[in-house]
N, C-alpha and C positions, 0 to 999 in steps of 0.2 A: 561442447561450444561455450566459450567464454563470453565473447562479445556478441551481442545479438546482430545478425545480418538480416534487416528487414526484407520481407518479401517485396515484390514489386507492387506499385500502386494498383488497386482494383481496376480492371477494365470495366467499360460501361455494362457489359453483359453481367459480369460479376456484382457490380453495384446493384443492378436491377434485382438480381436474385437474393442478395443479402438485405435489401431494403425494399421489399415488394410493394406493389400498389395495394391499397387496402389497409395498410398499417402506417401509423405516424409516429415518429420518434417523440417521446415526451420528457425522458430523463435519461442522462448518461452519466455514469459513475466510473471513473478511471482510477484503478489501483496500479501503481507503478513501482517497480523496484528501482532503487538508486542506480546511478551509473558507475562506471569503473572506478575502483578505489585501490588504495594500498592495502597490504595485508593487515589484519587486525592485530598480529603479533609478529615480531621479528623472528624469522626462523632461517635455517640453513645458511648462517653465515660461514659455515666451514666449507660450504659449496661455492663461495665467492658472492652470494647474495648480500648486497649492503642493507644495513637496518633501516636507512633513511633514504627517502626518494624525492628527487627535485622536480616533481610534476605538479606543484600546486602554486601557480602564479598568483592565485586569488589572495594568498597570505600577504602579499605585497600592496593590496588594495583594501585593507581592513578599515571599517568605519564603526564608530561607537557614538550613542547618543549621549550628550553631555548637558546638564542643566545649567543654564547661564547664571553666573554670580550676579547678585544685585537686582534680579528680575523679581516681579511681582506677579501674584496670581492673576491671570487675566490678560497678561502681556502677550502670551503666545497664540498659536493658531487655534481657532474656535474658543478663545478665552481661557486656554489652559496655561500650563507653566510654560516658560520660555526655554527652549532647547536650541542647541546647534550640534553640529557634527564634528567629532574629532576623527581625523584621518591618521592612519598609523600602519606600519608594516610589522609582521611578526617574524621573529626567529626563534627556532626551537632550541632549547638547552637540554642537556642530558648529562649523565655521568661520565666522567672521564677516569683515568688511572687514579687509583687510590680515592675514588669517590669525588674528586674535585670537579666542579661544573665546567663544562666545555659546550660550545655551540655545536649542535648537530650539523653534520655535512653529508652532501650527497656523494655519489661514486666519484665524481670528478672535483671534489672539494667545494661544492656549491654551499653557499651559506644561506641564500634566499631561495624562495619557492619549495622549501622542504616541507613535505606533508606530514601531518599527524598519522599516527597508526589508524588504519581504516578510514582515512580521509578521501573525500571525493576528489579526484585528479582532474586535470585539465581535459584528458580524454573523456572522463565521465561527464563533464559539464558539456562537452560538445555532443555526446550521444544522447544525453537527456534533452538538450535543445533541439535536436534532431527529431526526437520523439514529439516534442511540441509542435514542430513544423509539420509533422505527418498528421497529427491531430487537427491542425488548422486546415490543411488541405482537404481532409475528409469531412470535418463537420461544418466548417465555414464555406470553403470554396466549392466543394462537390455537392454536398447534401444540403447545403443552405439552412442548416439547422441552427447554427449560432450566427449572430450578425457580425459582419466584417470589421465594424468598429464598435466601441463600447463607451458609455459615458459614466457608468458606475458598475459595480461588481456584485450587485445584490442578487443576481440570478446564478451566481458561481459559489459552489461549496469548496473550499480549499482546506485541506488538513494534512498534517504531517505527524510522524512520530518525533520524539524530541531528539533523535540522534541526527547530528549535523549533516551527514551525507544524504539522508532521506529528505530533510527539509531543503537543502541547496539543491537537489536534484528536482524537486517539485517547483522551486523557484525557476530553474532553467526551463523546464517544460512549460510552465505557465507563461514566462516571459516571452517564449516563442509563439505559443498560442495567441497570446495578445501582446505583442511588442508596443513600446511606447508610441510608434507611428499609428497604432490602431486604437488608442485611447484618446478620448475627447475631453478637453480641459473644461472645467465649470466656468461660471461667469467671472471668477476671480482669476482665472488662469492656472488653477491648480488642477493637477492630473488626480484622478481617483486613486485612493489607497484601498488595496484589498484586505479583507479580514482573513487571517490564516489561523485556524484552529489548532490547538496542541493540548496535550494532556500532560499531567504530571506522570512521572514512570510508574508509580503505583496504581495508577488508573488506565494505563495503556493497554488497549485491545487491538491496535492496529498491526500488532505482530504478536506471536505466541510469546506470552510474557512469563516464562518460567522463573524469572528473577523475582517476580512479586506475586506468584501464584504457588504456593508450597505443594499442593496436591498435583498440579500439572507438572512441576519440577520432578516430582517423584515418578509420575507416569513417563515422563521422558527418559529419565535415568533407567527405568525398567525396560522400556523398549530399546534403548541403546545398548543395554547389556545383553538383551537377547540377540540382538545383531551381532555383537562381539562374540558371544557363545557359538553362534551359527558359522561364522566366517574366519574366525582367527586362525584355525588349523587347516584352512581350504587351500587348494592349488591356487586359487586367484590371489590369496594373500601371500603365497610363496613367491609367485610371479613377481609382485610388487616389491618384495624383499630383494630379489635379485636386481631390480631396477634401482631402488632407493636405499637400500639397507646400509650401503657403505657411508651414507650421509646421516644416518640416524645417530643422536648423541649416545655417549658411552652409558649413561643411565638408562636408556631405553634403546637398546640396540636393534630391536626388531620392529618392523612395520606392523601395526595392529589397529583395529578400530579404536581401541582404547590405550593405544601407546601415547608417548609424549615426545613430539606432538602427535595428537590423534590423527586418525586417517582423514577426518574432515578438515583438519588444520593444514595437512599436506595438500589437500584439494584447494584450500583458500590460497596458499602460496603459488600453486601452480596456475590457478585461474587468474590471479592478480598480475603475475609476471607475464602471462601470455598476452594481457592486454596492453602492455607498455613497451618501452624502448629496450634496445639491446644492452644498455648499461645495468638493467636490472632483470636479467635473465638467469635461470637455473641451468645446470648442465642438460645436455640434449635428452638424456634418459628420462628426465622428468616429464617430457612431452611425447613419450611413446603412446601411440593411439590406442593400443589394447590396454595399457596401464591406465590411461585416463577413463576408458570405458567402465573398467572394473572399479575404480574409485567412485565414479558417479552412480553406478548400479547399486553399491553398497551404501553410499551416502544417502541415496533416496530412500533405502529401506530404513536405515537407521533414524533418519529424521522425520519420515512422513508416513511410515506404515501404520502408526498409531491412529492416524485420522481415518484410515480404511477400516480398522478393526474395532474401535473403541468409541462408542457414543460419549463417554465421559471425556476422552481425549479430544474429541472434536468440540465439545461444550466449552471446555476450559481453555482450549488452544485457540479457537478461531470463532466459536459460536457467538461471542459478543460482537465481534466486528460484522458477521454476516447478519446477525439480528439488526444492527444499525443499518446496514444496506437495505435489507428488506423493509425496515420501518420507513425509510425515506421514499421508497417506491410505492408503498401502500399509502403514505401521506400524500404523494403526488397524485395517486389515483382518487383519494378522499378529497383532493383539494383543500388539504389542511396545511398548517405551518410545519407539520412533522416532516414534510419533505426536505427540510433543511433551513427553511426561513427562520425557524425559532433560534437556531444557533446563532444566526447572523443579525438579529434583530437589533435596532438602535432605540434609544430612549425616545428619539424623535424621527423615527423612520418613515419617510414619505415616499419611498420608491415603490412599495407594494408589488415588486417583482417576484415571480415564482422561480425557485431553484430549477435550472434546466441542465446543469452541467457541474461536475465535480471532478477534482483531482486529488488524490491522497498518495503522499510519499511514504513508501513502505519498504519491504524487504523480500528477498527471494523466500524466506520461510513464510511470509504472508501469502504469497501467491500460490506456492505449492499446497499450503494447508487448505486454502479455498477450494482448489480443484480436487484434491484428495478427499476432502470432507463431502463433496458432491459427487464422488465416485467417478471423477473425470479426469484424474492425473494418471493417464495410462502410458507412462513413459519412464525410462531409466535416466533421462537427461535432467540435470540440474537447470533450474531457471537462469538463464544468461543475464548478465548486467543489462539494465534498462528494459527488461521484460515488462509486460503489463497485461492486465485483464480489463477489458471494457464490459461493464454491466449496463446493458441497454434496455430500457423499458419502452415498449410500444403500446399504442392504443389503436383499436379499430377506427377507421376514418369516420365511421358513422357516430362515434362518440365526440361530443363537442370538446374542443380543446379547453383546458383550464384557462379561466380569465385571471386577471390581476387579484393578488391577496388584498382584499379590502379591509383596511383597519378603521377603527373608529375616527381617527383623526382625518381619513381621506373620505369617509362617507358623508353625504349630505346631512345637515342637521335637520331633525324632524322631532315633532313633539311625540314623546314615548309614554305609553301607558304603563302601569305597574307590571302588567303581564310581559311587556317587551323587555323590561329589565331583567326578569328572571329566565326568560326563554331564549335571549339572544346568546350566541356562542361566546364564551369568554376568551379573551386574548390571554395566552399563558404568561404569567409573570416571570421575570428573570429568575433563574434558579429553580424553576418548575418545569418538568417535561411537558412538551405539547401533548394535547389530547389527540386520541386516534386508536386505531385497532392494530397498528403495525406490530406491537409487541404482545398482543392478545393471542394466545394459541389458537390455531385453527379449530380445534375440537371444541372450543368455547365460544365461537363466533355464531351468531344468529344468522338466520336465512337472509335477512335484510342486509347484514354486515357483509356476508359472503357475496351477495349480489354487487356490492360496491367493487368487487375485483373483477367482475365480468368484462370481457372484451380488452383486457390488458395481457401483455405477453413479456417475457423476460428472455434475452438471449445473451450469453457470454461469448467474447471473442478474446482468446489467449494468443498474444502476439499476431493478432490480425487473422486467426484461424477461428471459425466457429467451433464451439464446444457442444457436445451432445451430452446432456445429463441423464443417466439411466432412469432415475425416478420420474422423468417426464416423457418416457417412451410410451406409456400405456395410452390406449384410446381416450380422449377427452382431456388429456393433460398436456397436450401440445397443439400448436397451430396445424391444422390439416394439411398434410403434404410436406412438413418440415419439422422434424423431431428437435431441431436446435432451438426452436422457439417454445419455451415452456409457457404455460398459462401462469399468470402471476399467483393464482391460488395455489397451484401445484407446487411452484417454487417456494412459496411461503410455507407451505405444509411441510416440505422437506426440511427446511431451515428451522422451523419451529421445533422439529424433534431434538435440536441440539443446541438451541438458544438458551443460554443461562437465564434464570429469573433473579439471581442474586449473586453475581460473579465473585464478589469478595468473600461472601459467606461460603460459597460452594468451593473456593480455593482453599479454605481452611478445614474443610470437611473430608472424611474418609481418609485420613492420613495413614491409618494403619490397615486399610483395606487392600485386598490383592489388585495388582495393577492391571492384570489382564482380564477381559470380559469372560463370563462363564461359557458363553457360546463358542469361544474359540475364534480363530481366524475367519474372516469373512466381512463382507460388506453389510453389516447389520444396519437396518433402517433405510436402505436405499430401494 
């Protein structure tokens, strides 16, 4: 399946079971794959597939921020530098014959709307907007968890990888969740501006970052090679050769896991073309049902088996992200700024709102890595475009809801003793992590710290279907009567086992060590 076909909205009976009486939603974190895109590389031009696709109308609506000439500091909004917007449209240039520059054109000679390789298409913008509408229908209209209108974004945690298709997809989903009509202007008539968090590529953990983690790159290559050794001489690969072999380039005439293009690259072209119009389609044999099932099955093994078998693979590939997800949930349970408020703080923040909802724009490899690392990716199907995981944290209704985050500026002034100065909780300074037990390993928690997690539960939904995590099935580790609700303590304990303590340093360690764990295949640690 290439394009996600959403299930029908939950019935009232399903909603009652999914969100039972006695539990209250406290924090929701959405991790979403980007929408439909063009292939990341041009392939199969010998099969009639054009290298450039005219499905990106957004490139005719480009805007850039320009500093005004002659302006002075303090002339702009909020006393900043004066800026205005330059509107422009983009055309894509490429190599022509003898390397002379030419404008890239679509299948019918289109000059405009031409996409970058791997660019989010108009179809992808539509599907991610529809995801945002579904999130609004569930969390605003039906559950009443989020307000219908919003005057500021201090209760929302928004993040994306630096890859444009992920950031743009998150923009689309967020804009459908809270369209302009659902945003209240301030006293000056200005609409609130959301803060969106990103990281430099070398710090990115919102996807498995083999480009900036040498040890993870070595592990990825080893598991990919093992898959190639297992499958390249198989009947399944021979079947694929009968389908696609005649379209392979002379330099790599046979289909293989490690051919050029790789089998995963062939899957990329198939999935991208399936999602778009007839002008960018491959010959019919590429869409053979059995062939596509074989490609996805082998692709899932190549890319994701490492998470099931190797703690180090989990730790370096996705442990940092899951550690962040758990840290925000624990921060919410502790009623601390570690729930996400810290990252969104302002120098003069008066909102004092607590984070209740987050959206992170990420990738297929993010979602499958999360589920596989938790022992819950029990499928041979690749995550479709616009797939998502909802990580929902609940508290028992008997536990009071967290109040507003009280800052020193918002608190009433009172005479303080010398003891108050030293005993009052410190507000974390910019550049310093928020205090809390989210990153503290469960084995090191005191009884009092563990008690802070009592009465809290975690449930994952993958494309609107509840996920059962094997490590939460034991008595006492889930909500009685429903194994899909992990206790927060059990979920944290599972993730703690592969959360890195120093990701950068661990990425540079063990470079000459064997790639495969000594215990061999198996779900070690679940």
